[in-house]
C-alpha positions, -999 to 999 in steps of 0.1 A, spaced: 0 0 0 28 24 8 43 19 -27 12 30 -45 11 67 -56 -23 70 -39 -26 41 -15 -61 28 -8 -64 22 29 -86 -3 46 -111 14 69 -96 21 103 -125 3 121 -118 -29 102 -81 -28 109 -87 -22 147 -113 -50 149 -92 -74 129 -61 -67 151 -80 -74 183 -96 -105 170 -64 -120 156 -43 -109 187 -20 -91 163 -25 -58 179 9 -43 172 7 -48 135 -27 -31 135 -11 -2 154 16 1 127 -10 0 99 -31 28 115 -1 49 123 11 46 87 -24 55 74 -26 85 97 9 97 86 3 92 49 -32 107 48 -31 140 29 -44 170 48 -77 182 33 -78 220 31 -106 243 20 -99 256 -16 -113 287 -33 -125 319 -17 -158 335 -10 -190 316 -4 -192 296 -36 -201 260 -39 -164 250 -44 -153 267 -12 -182 251 8 -173 217 -7 -136 222 3 -146 232 38 -169 202 41 -141 179 29 -117 193 54 -142 188 82 -148 152 72 -110 146 70 -104 160 105 -132 139 119 -118 108 102 -84 115 116 -98 120 151 -116 87 148 -85 70 137 -65 84 166 -91 72 191 -90 37 175 -53 38 177 -54 47 214 -77 18 220 -53 -6 203 -24 8 224 -45 1 255 -52 -35 244 -14 -39 239 -8 -28 275 8 6 265 -15 26 288 4 59 286 -4 64 249 -42 62 253 -42 83 284 -24 111 265 -47 108 235 -79 107 255 -68 137 277 -60 157 245 -94 149 229 -115 151 261 -144 174 262 -151 171 300 -127 182 328 -134 151 349 -121 129 321 -87 145 323 -88 144 361 -97 107 362 -70 98 337 -44 118 357 -54 100 389 -53 66 372 -18 74 359 -7 79 395 -23 45 404 -49 64 426 -77 42 413 -100 51 442 -100 88 432 -102 79 395 -132 57 401 -150 85 420 -145 107 389 -157 80 365 -187 73 386 -196 110 387 -194 112 349 -212 79 344 -240 89 367 -246 122 348 -245 104 315 -270 77 328 -295 103 341 -294 123 309 -277 153 326 -248 151 302 -261 140 268 -236 160 248 -205 140 257 -193 121 226 -197 83 224 -159 77 225 -156 97 257 -184 77 274 -164 46 263 -134 60 281 -155 63 312 -168 28 309 -133 13 303 -118 34 331 -145 22 356 -137 -14 348 -100 -8 351 -103 9 385 -127 -17 399 -103 -45 389 -73 -27 404 -92 -22 436 -103 -58 438 -140 -50 439 -151 -81 419 -189 -80 426 -191 -44 415 -169 -52 385 -193 -80 374 -223 -57 378 -206 -29 358 -195 -52 330 -231 -66 327 -245 -31 321 -256 -26 286 -242 9 284 -208 -3 296 -209 -31 270 -217 -6 243 -189 18 253 -162 -8 262 -170 -40 244 -137 -58 248 -132 -46 284 -167 -57 294 -163 -91 278 -130 -96 296 -144 -85 329 -174 -109 327 -152 -138 317 -127 -130 344 -154 -128 371 -168 -161 359 -134 -177 360 -127 -164 395 -160 -178 408 -171 -214 414 -156 -238 388 -185 -252 368 -198 -255 332 -210 -219 331 -175 -206 339 -160 -227 311 -186 -215 286 -180 -179 296 -143 -183 291 -148 -200 257 -171 -173 245 -147 -145 255 -118 -163 239 -137 -169 207 -145 -132 205 -110 -119 215 -82 -145 213 -59 -120 229 -75 -129 263 -70 -167 260 -38 -172 280 -50 -150 309 -85 -165 312 -75 -201 308 -49 -198 335 -74 -182 358 -99 -210 351 -72 -236 359 -66 -220 393 -103 -221 400 -104 -258 392 -75 -265 416 -92 -243 443 -123 -265 441 -102 -297 442 -109 -306 406 -75 -319 400 -83 -338 368 -99 -307 352 -70 -285 362 -45 -311 349 -64 -314 316 -64 -276 311 -27 -271 315 -17 -282 280 -43 -258 265 -30 -230 287 6 -237 275 -6 -238 238 -24 -206 243 7 -189 256 29 -203 228 4 -191 201 0 -157 217 38 -153 220 44 -164 184 17 -142 170 28 -111 189 50 -86 172 86 -87 186 84 -50 194 52 -52 214 71 -54 247 43 -46 270 20 -72 254 48 -98 256 55 -89 292 17 -93 300 18 -128 287 45 -138 313 21 -133 342 -3 -161 333 27 -182 323 41 -180 358 8 -191 372 6 -221 347 42 -231 355 36 -231 393 3 -251 388 21 -276 366 48 -281 392 23 -285 420 2 -310 400 32 -330 392 42 -332 429 6 -342 438 6 -370 413 38 -385 428 30 -402 461 66 -403 471 69 -365 469 44 -360 497 53 -386 522 75 -363 541 68 -328 553 103 -316 543 96 -324 507 60 -312 508 71 -277 520 101 -273 497 81 -251 473 71 -223 496 106 -221 511 125 -219 479 113 -208 444 82 -189 457 104 -162 473 123 -156 440 93 -156 416 72 -125 422 57 -98 400 76 -66 394 71 -41 421 76 -12 397 54 -23 367 29 -49 378 -2 -36 395 -25 -51 421 -42 -76 398 -9 -94 391 -1 -97 428 -37 -108 436 -36 -135 408 -4 -150 422 -17 -150 458 -48 -168 447 -28 -194 427 -4 -201 455 -32 -204 480 -48 -230 458 -15 -249 454 -10 -248 492 -45 -262 499 -41 -289 473 -7 -300 485 -19 -301 521 -50 -321 512 -31 -346 491 -4 -350 517 -30 -359 544 -46 -384 520 -14 -402 514 -5 -403 551 -40 -414 563 -25 -446 577 -1 -426 599 -7 -420 636 -28 -389 646 1 -370 661 22 -376 630 -6 -364 607 -11 -333 629 26 -326 628 26 -329 590 -5 -306 587 10 -280 610 43 -281 592 28 -277 557 3 -251 569 30 -230 586 52 -230 556 24 -221 532 11 -194 555 46 -180 559 51 -178 522 17 -162 517 23 -136 544 56 -127 528 40 -123 494 12 -102 510 38 -79 525 56 -75 492 23 -68 474 13 -42 500 47 -25 497 46 -25 458 11 -11 456 19 15 483 49 27 463 27 28 431 1 50 449 -27 24 450 -33 28 487 -67 10 487 -51 -22 473 -23 -19 497 -48 -19 526 -64 -50 512 -31 -68 510 -24 -58 546 -57 -73 556 -49 -105 538 -15 -105 556 -33 -103 590 -57 -130 580 -30 -154 569 -10 -149 601 -41 -153 623 -42 -115 630 -11 -118 651 4 -83 657 40 -83 646 63 -54 644 68 -59 606 30 -58 600 26 -27 623 55 -10 605 38 -16 571 6 -1 584 25 30 597 43 34 564 10 32 545 -3 60 567 28 81 560 25 76 523 -12 84 523 -6 117 541 28 126 528 17 161 518 4 168 553 30 150 573 52 181 580 25 208 583 -2 190 602 4 190 639 -26 167 646 -13 142 621 22 143 635 9 138 671 -11 108 659 19 92 643 40 100 674 15 82 696 15 53 671 53 50 674 51 51 712 25 23 711 48 2 689 77 7 713 54 -3 742 41 -34 724 75 -45 712 101 -35 738 137 -33 725 159 -62 734 193 -73 723 178 -98 700 192 -102 665 160 -117 652 142 -83 658 170 -59 648 158 -55 612 123 -44 623 137 -21 649 161 -6 624 131 2 601 111 16 631 139 39 641 145 52 606 108 58 601 105 77 634 137 96 627 123 107 594 90 118 610 108 138 637 130 155 610 98 165 591 83 179 623 115 199 629 112 213 595 76 223 601 87 240 634 113 260 617 88 272 591 68 286 621 99 303 636 99 279 666 137 274 666 139 259 701 113 233 693 130 225 660 164 219 678 147 196 703 130 176 676 162 174 656 180 160 686 153 133 690 156 125 653 194 122 656 190 98 685 165 76 665 188 75 635 218 66 657 197 38 672 189 26 637 226 24 629 233 5 661 206 -20 653 219 -24 618 254 -31 631 239 -57 655 223 -75 625 255 -77 606 275 -86 636 252 -114 646 253 -129 612 291 -126 609 295 -144 642 272 -172 633 243 -159 653 206 -168 645 193 -160 611 165 -136 608 130 -151 603 124 -153 566 90 -138 566 93 -112 593 117 -88 576 104 -54 564 130 -43 540 162 -61 531 165 -97 523 174 -120 552 209 -126 539 243 -113 549 244 -91 518 209 -78 525 218 -70 560 250 -52 549 230 -31 525 205 -24 553 233 -12 575 245 10 547 210 25 542 206 32 580 240 49 580 230 69 549 198 81 566 219 94 595 243 111 571 214 127 552 200 141 584 234 154 596 242 171 563 207 187 561 211 201 596 246 215 588 232 232 557 210 254 578 225 285 595 231 285 633 201 295 654 224 314 677 261 318 682 263 302 716 287 275 726 260 249 726 252 255 690 289 253 680 293 220 699 262 207 682 274 216 647 308 200 655 291 168 665 269 168 634 299 174 612 317 144 627 286 123 623 282 134 587 317 126 577 318 93 595 284 81 582 291 93 546 323 74 544 308 43 560 278 44 536 301 47 506 323 18 518 292 -3 524 277 3 489 252 31 494 264 52 464 238 79 471 261 91 499 283 106 472 257 134 470 272 149 502 309 150 491 310 186 477 291 199 507 313 182 532 345 194 514 333 230 515 323 226 551 356 212 562 375 237 542 363 265 564 371 247 596 400 269 603 379 294 621 377 270 651 341 260 646 351 225 635 380 201 642 407 208 615 415 171 615 380 163 603 389 175 568 420 153 566 399 123 577 374 131 550 400 134 522 419 103 533 387 83 536 375 93 501 408 86 485 410 51 500 375 40 491 373 5 476 353 20 446 358 56 438 336 56 407 306 72 425 328 103 429 334 107 391 304 130 386 320 155 410 353 156 391 346 192 377 337 205 411 367 189 427 390 205 400 374 238 407 382 235 444 419 234 436 418 272 432 416 277 470 443 266 493 421 251 520 398 233 496 428 221 475 442 202 505 410 182 506 401 178 470 436 170 456 439 135 473 405 126 459 414 138 424 447 118 425 427 87 434 403 93 405 431 100 381 449 68 390 419 47 381 400 68 356 426 92 340 404 102 310 376 113 333 398 139 350 422 148 322 402 173 302 387 190 332 421 195 347 436 208 315 409 234 311 415 247 347 453 243 347 462 279 337 443 293 367 455 268 393 483 275 418 517 261 408 517 233 434 483 220 422 492 223 386 525 204 392 507 176 411 
């Protein structure tokens, strides 16, 4: 078509429909983009009010309308391919209602609760006839947005009701069909669920891999082992066909296929284990799955939303129940105490793995901004563990509150007091002990409280309450120093062969020596950040107490920055220019002159100096002053010894203006 002088394009609606039905969405996107690019712009010809001018204006209007329709179809194809940023941008550009843009912006930030409220408002006005002028495509955006938000929030009954609505089906046909089939697959496993999945797959093959994997999990949940086993080959074939038929450059669509593949793979492994009687005769073998691969096969915290985490939780719950049931059947001739021990062992392992996955899902959705889903995962965490209050769970709740009210944390005195009382409650419920198994949680608690106190101090300074700010900063410093102490205890206990941290009770770093070393580095970095931030502000007064406090903060900043860099926290390099300038003016007696020498020697002897490469121009510029040159020159020499080209050109440019001693070095 592109080779023809005047290519004859297939109607855009036909291309879009064929692309969705054949699961070759990316090719349909390329065809529509090419058609949109090659379409000649229709312009009104002639002048005046003659028939020719009116005909030209009408042709231009029709061409613009056709181009708008093609762009909207293109946006829908991008949405089907999983590239959600493109349709959101197109819909926001073409939108005629303010709440459409607001809802799209909220959904882009994963605030699906706020987006759903906007969509419901628009949908209600359209349903009552109060807003009859909205174009059909925009009402379709509202319908698809409501379905997306309800699924992300896990509100399945409402999703089923919304998808069954005729207006929703008219506006978002593919989304409504997928939602109905998904709700049927998530429900009781019966003939109706199978028929619903078959109908949806026949209409849109793009959904086959996801829907069949969900249906297989339902079969396993209802102990229909033969049905689940018979569906696995069809699930695998659906994945292979979808993968082979997807364009290689459709990265989002390919990545979306990996989520049902993981579910199918874990189901296949579990069914193979269940089929082998020897595999379930011992609790050690029966619980190997939760302890091993499950911890290393999780969705992406950055890109996978709440539905992906929920699907994996559901699949693993079904696997755990099936393994436990089969293990008890195979050991029915054993004594009652032995059966009870087997049941308790398998149940504890599965619940521990599920609790850990719930904690990871809550953290991921909290970071994405989907706070409602994060709350739901925390509730599941509490249910799995029998609603036992643990410090890790309580910390996750506090962090969710902090994230929800991040904008008001520093300025709201009421909110700060509530969080302060929450931290005091946690300290009362979990008294600090010299116990390595709790040091990780205590480190996280101390860092969180130190951050809150620092924000409170910043708010006090904004209200000119200097004395209160200093008191809060001292408390924050004490909390961060406590975090460093607990982090050191964790690493020390592991190095000396002490007890390992419980695998499912951590709230941050992995329960490994490397994870604990990084946790120690992060705790040290938090203390360095606070000290440098406090030093960057002017003294509240010129008294001796203020000078002693600044000297202590400077020592802390230098020591913690060097430690963090040695331990692998490369963000600590952000403080290097500030600390060099600070130590360069230590000759006035405010700071210990030896502090600058310790800083320069420590930076020059770092095991890895590459984090300092970005400061090479600033370090060369510091050579122009005598005091600064004494500190920056050893660091530059260390950089030049390992990365000479990174320093050479900057040094040659500045060489004519440098003192003779520095130029000769």
